[in-house]
N, C-alpha and C positions, 0 to 999 in steps of 0.2 A: 936692544935690537932684536934679541931672541924672542921676547914677548911680542914684539910687533909682528914678527914672522909667524908666530903661532896664531895670533889673532887673524892675520891675513889668511892663513891656511884654513882656519875655522870658518871664516867668512866665505872662502871659496867653496868649502864643502857644503855650507848652508845654501849657497847659490845653486850648486849642483843638485842638492836635495830638493829644493823648490822646483827645479826644472823636472826632476823625476816625478814629483807629486803631480805637477800639471800634466805630464805625459800619462801618468797612471790614471788620472781622473778623466782624461780626454776620451779614451776608448770605452767601448761598451763590452768588450770581450773580458771575461773574468780571468782567463789565463794570462792575458797581457797585464791585467791589474796586479796579479800575484807576482809575475816576473818583474814588473817595474818596481813594486814595493820591495822585493828582496834585493834587487840591484842597488836601490837607493840606500837601504839600511847597511848592506855590506860595504859599499863605498864610503859612506859617511862615517861608519864606525871603524873602518880599516880592518874588517874581519877577514879571516882566511876562507871561511866557508859558511854555509847557512842553508836553511830550508824554511818553507811556509807550510804549516800543518793546518788544514781546514776541515771542519766538521759541519757539513750541511744537512745531512740526514741522520745524524747520531753516530756515524762511524768516521773517525778522523782519518784523513788521507793526505799524503804529501802532494801539494799542488804546484810547487816550484822548488828548485834546489840549485845550489852552486857549489862546485868543487866536491860534490858527493857522487861517487859512482855506485853501481849496484853492489860491488863487493864490500864497500864501506857500509852501505845501508844494511847489509845482511850480517855485519860483524857484531860480536857481543858488546864491544864498547858503545856502538851506536844504539843498541837496544836500551842501554842505560840512559843514553841521551834522550831517547823517546820517552823514557820514564819521566824525565824532567819536563819535557814538553807536555806530556799528558797531565802532569801536576798543575802546570800553569793554566792549561785549558780548563781544568776543573775549578781551580780557585779564582781565576781571573786576575791574579796579582802578578806583576813582573818579577823575574828572577835574575839576579846579577851576582856573579862571583868572580874573583880574580884568579882563583885556583880551585879546581874541583878536588885536587888531591888534598888540599889543606882545609876544604870546607867540611865542617863537622856534620853537616846534613848528609854527606855522601862518603863518610870515612870508610864505611864497610865496603864501598865499591872502588877504593883507591887503586886497586890493582888493575882495574879496567881502563884507567885513564893515563896511560903512558904513551907518549909524553904528556905532561900536564897541560890542561886547557883552561883558558879564561872564557867564561860563558855569559851570554846575555839572552834572555828569553822574554819577549814582550807579548802580551795578550792582544788578540784582535777582538775588540768588543763592539757590539751593537747596543742599541738603547735597551735591549732586553736581557742579553746574556753574552758570555764569551763564545765566539764561534771558531776561533783558531788561534795560532801562535806564530811568532817569527823567531826562529832560533838562529843565532850566529855565535861563532867561537873563533879563537885563535890561540896560538901558543902562549902559555902563561908568561914566558920569558919576555914577551913584548909588552907586558903590563895589562892590567885590567881595563875594562871599558869605563870611559868617563861618565860620571853620573849626570853631567850636564847634557852630554850626547844622548844618554838614556832617556832623559826627560823629553828632548826634542824628538827622538825616534818614537817614543811612546805616543807623542802627539800625532806623529805621522801614521803610526799604527791605528790610532783612534779614527783619524780621517779615513784610513783605508776601511776600517770597520763600518763607518757611516756610509762609505761608498758602496761597500758590499751589500749593506742592508738596503740602500737606495736601489741598487740594481735588482736585488731580490724583489723589492716592492714593485719596481717597474715591470719585472717579469710576471709577477702576480697580477698586476693591473692589466697587462697585455693579455695574459691568459684569461682573466675575468672578462676583458673586453671581447675577446674572441668567443668565449662562452656566451656572453651576453648577446653578441651579434648573432650567434647560432640560435640562441633561445628566441631572440626577436624574430629571426627568420621563421623558426618553427611556430612561434605564436602568430605570426602574420599568416602563415599557411593555415593554421588552425582557425584563425579568425575568419579568413576567407571561406574555409570549408564550413565553419559554423554559420556564417552569413547565408551561405547557400542552403544549409540545412534549415535555418530559421525561415528563410523565404519559402522553401518547400513545405515546411511544417505549417507556415502561416496559410499557404494555399490550401493545404490539407485540412487545417483547423477551420478555415472559412467554409470549405465544402462540408466538413462534418457538422458545423453549426447550422448550415442551411439544411442538411439532411435531418439533423436533430429537430430543428424547428418545424420542418415538414412533417416528421414523424409525430412530434408533439401535437401539431394541428390535426394530424390524422387520428391520433389517439383521442384527442378531445372530441373530434367529430364522431369517432366510432363508439366510444364509451360515454355516451350521454343518455339522459333519460328519453330523449326524443327517439333514439335508435333502439330502445328497449320496447319490443312489441308488446303492447298490453293496453287495451282500452276498457277493460272491465273495471267495475267499482273497486274490486279488491286491489288491483294494481295501482289505481289512482290513489288509494290510501297509502300504499308503499311510497309512491312518488311524493306525496305531500309530506310524509315524515322525513324523507331524504332531503327535500328542499329546505326544511326547517333546520336541520342539523348539519348541512353540508359544510359550512364555514366555521363550525365550532370544533375545537380540538378535544372533544369528548369521545370516549370509546363507544363503538357501535357493535351490537351483537346481532348478526343476521341468522335467523333460524329458518328451517324449512327442510323438506324432504330432499333426498338426493335427486339431482337433475333439474331442480327448479330454477337454477341460474343465480346462485348466491354470489359467486365470484363476479359475475357480470354486474350485479348490484353494487358490489364493493368497488369495482373499477369505476363505475359511473359516479359513485360518491366521491372518489378521489379526483377524477378528471373533471368533474363538474364544479369543483370548489377552488379555493385559493391555492391548494397544494398541487395543482396540475403539472407545474414545471419541476416538481421534486420527484424523487424515485418512488415507484410503487413496488415494494418487495413482498412477494407472496411465497408462502411455504405451506405444504400440506403436512400437518402434524402426524397423520396416520401413515404416511409413506416413507418416513425416515426413522431409522432405529434410534432408540432412546439416547445412546451415548453420542451419536452424531447430531441429533436434534438440539442438544444443549449447546454444542459448539457452533452450530449454524445460527442459533438465535443470539447467543451472547458473545461469541468470538472467543479467542484464546491468545495468550502471550507465547512468545518463542520459548521453547523448552518446557512448556506446561505439561507435556506428556510425550511419550515416545513417538517420534515422527513429526512433532511440532517444530519443524526446522525454521519456520518464520511465523511471525504474528499474523493473525487473521481477524478482520473486522466481523462482528456479528451483524445480523440483519438490522437490529435496532440502531446501531451506529451507522451502518451503510445507508440506511434510509434517510439520514439527515433530518430534514424537516418534512419529509414526505409521509408515506403510509406503510405500515407493516400489516399485511393481511394474513391472519392465522386461520387457515382452512382446516376443517375437521378438528376443531378445538376440543371436542369431547373425547378425542383419542389421546390427548396429552397426558403423559405420566404425572403422578402426584408430585414427585420431587421437583419436576420442572415447573409445575403449576405454582409451587412456592416461590421459585425465582421470578416467575412472571408477575406474581403478586407484588414483589418488591419493585419491579419496574413500574408498575401502575401506581404504587404508593409513593415511592421516592423519586420517580422520574429519573432514574439512573440505573446503570448496568455495570456489573463487575465481570470482566472477561475471565475465563478459566485460567488460573495461574497468575492472575493480576492482583495487585494490592490496592490500587486506587480505582474508585468508581468513576465512570464517565457519564456525563449528562445525556439524557435521551429527549429528543424533541419530536420524534415521529408520533403520528397518530396511530392508534391501534384499532383495527377492524377485525372482528372474529366471526367465524361462521361455523355452524354445526347442524347436523341432521338428527342429533340426539335430543331427548328431553332432559335438559340440564338439571331441572328441579328433581327429576327422578334419579339422576346420577348423583346429585348431592345427597338425597335420601339414602342411596345405596352406598355411600362412602367412596364413590369413584371420582367425585369432583369436589373441590374445595368450595365451601359455602361462601367464604369471604371473597374468593376470586370471582365467584359467580356474580355477587352483588357489585364488585368493582367493575366488571365488564358490562353488566347489564344496565348501563346508564340509559341507553336508548336501544330498544329491541325492535328490529324490523323483521316481521314474519313474511316470508315469501310464500304465497299460497300455491298449493299443488295445482296441476293442470285441471284436475277434475272439479275444482272450485271456481274455475274461470274458463269454462268450455267455450264461451263466446269469443275468446281470444284464439281458439284453435285455427279457424280459417285464415286469419291474418298471419299467424305464426307460420302456417304451412306455406302460404304464398311467399313470405319473407325468406324462408329457408330455401325454397325452390329458386327464387330469383338470385340469391347469393351463390348458390351452387352453380348455376349456369354461368354466372360472371367469373367465378373462381376457376372453373375447369374448362371453360369454353364450350359448354354444351349449347346446342340450338335452344332457342327460347321455348319453354314449355309452360303449360298451365294445367291446373287440376279441374276435372269435371265436377259438376254439382253433386253427382252421386258419390264421387270420391271424397268430396268435402264432407258430405253427410256421414259417410262411413268413418271418417276421421273424428268427427264430433262424437259419434256414438262409442268410440273406443275409450277404454278406461285409463290408459297410459300410466301404469304404475311407475314407469321410469321418468315420467313428467316430460319437460321440454326437451331434455337431452334425447329421450327415446323417440319423441316426435321428429326431431331433427334427423336422427339416423334413419328413421323410416322413410322420410322424404328423400334423403340422399339415395338410399337403396332403390326406391321406386323410380326416381328420375333417371338413374344410371341404367336401369334394366328395362325401362319402357321403350317402345319402338317409335311411337308417334309423337306429335307435338302436344297432344292432350292425354293426360294420365287419367284413365278411367278407374272406377272402383275396383274392377277385377285385377288391375295392374299394381295396386298398392301392395307393398311388401310389409305386412304387419304381423307381429307375433300372434299366434292363434289365441293365446290367453288374454290378449288385450281387447278382443271383440266379444260382445255378448249379444248375438243376434237372437231374436225370439224363436223359441222352438216349441212345438206342440207337445212333445213328449220329453220327459226328463232323461238325462244321460245316466248311464250306469255308474259313472264316477261319483264318488261322494260329493254332495253339494256343500257349499259353505254354510255353516250354521250362523245365521245372522243374529245379532243381538236382539233383545226384545224390542219390537217395533213401538211406534209412538202410542198405539193403542192395541188392545187385544184382537180387534176385528180387522186389522190392517191386512189388505190383500196384496200378495207379492205379485210382481209382473209375470207375464207369460214366460215360461222357462225358469229354471231354478237359478237363484243367485249363487255364484261360485266363489266370490271373494269379498273381502271387506269393502274394497273400493266400489264395487257394484252396489253393495247395500247402501253405502253413504250417498251415492248418486241417486238411488231410488228414494231414500228418505228426504233428501233435499228437494226432489221434484214434488213429493207429497206435501211438504210444508209450503212450498211456493204456490202450489195449486190451491191449497186451503186459504192462504192469505189473499189470493186473487179473488176467490169466491166470496170471501168475507169483506171485500173492499179494503184490505190491509188493516182491518180491525183485529189487533192481536188478541184481545180478550175473547172475541167470538171464535177466532181461529183456534185458540187453545181449547175452547169448549168442544168445537167440532172434532179436533184431534184427540180429545179426552186426555190432555196433559195439563200440568200446571202452567201458569203464565211464566213463572221463573224458568221452568224447563224449556219452554218455547223460546224465550229470549236467549237462553244459552245456545240453543240449536241455531237460531238465526245468526247469532254472532259467529258461531263456529263455521257455518257454511257461507258466511259473507253475503247473506241475502239482503238486498236493498230494494226499496220501493216506496210507495206513498205512505205517509204517516197516518195511522189510524188513531182511534180514540184510546187504544190500549197502550 
């Protein structure tokens, strides 16, 4: 009869415990879960008091308590109780004793447990670690806790641990969901803003492409051989050479005096060929200090020297498949010449401070007004670099060797000036053109252009007369009956000892060469372009005459010589 009553009482307690578990799991509030858990354990085990200790962020705190007031919680015996709870929290193993006073594990603390207590401490475990404990006790006189009840209650504690973990996961998922929702909203705003930016950039890019295409067409139209004024035989020879090498990726060396238009020839060579859509990168080797010239040509890596806060591409890399134009090549320092030679030989460049070489695809066009052969002989220019660059040489003749182009050039400069600055249409009179033709122009085409600009801006009428030309005094050699007091230019030995100088004394080399060219041309005309007879008349060897004809670019009918 007694056993039947005990079984019924156990069944009633289990029924009540299940009801508590259902109630505990039904809510979402963690505090309600802890309260329900503690009530179920206390009632099922017939404990007198208890508490739930929970460690969510590494610091254990009491989340639910029964029959424990603040005075008890602050007492010394309770601190010993907390020691037991902390031990179970660390180990994750349940603790059960019928008498703390008789338990050998706490014998040194027996004075603190009067009256004696029976204790049961169960861990709250998740799938990863213990997160809390359930502590219950009662007077030891009532007997210890049943091991069967302990097993049931541990299962209940494990269910609570799973529920706690599930709630934690749900909170995390909700927090992640909220963060994700906020991130999605932010991304959506960014995407909309990006779409607007892309649309604006697309419009801007289209406009830029149209502008670039227009500028490229303008460049191709401006820098073509058709727009280089020159109908003389000397200029036709230049055009013939350029047309032959235009599409070949070989170096071109452009030589000629200052002001002859070497850069104009280089640009025409670039824009007239297959590289016209690629960059044209020009640099004046004489205008940049040596240390800066090296970095401009070859580039540098970040940290290569003080102030190199970011890497920079050199011209050879920035030009891509276009053209690098090296103006005033003869002024390049020897140490940079050695690095330029490597670019030509290996078709690669190593930036300052860099370890790896980068391939070079750009074509190299160089220009100089110096005699590079003489510079090589003087040790100022590398011989190997000279022969690497001088694959094709284009000599741009000075203006004194193509005087027949002067009228056309003058009209061209005058027309372009009136278009650029909005001047009324003007023209040059015949006597003005004759005066321009007679001038020596040591500054060549550039000097002629500046003279036309000055004369056009300062002239009053629509026709610029000879007297309105603004020419440097030293560029004109009008005939004079009497010699000037200033020392005359000492001309080199003429073609023959009986050569008569023109009226007025020759004052510079340019005037002498112009005079000599006229004498040779007159002799050839008189001799019907028979070079043998002309050489005899001029009292020079045929070899010397041929050299002079080639030097001055004289062309005409072929004679028997």
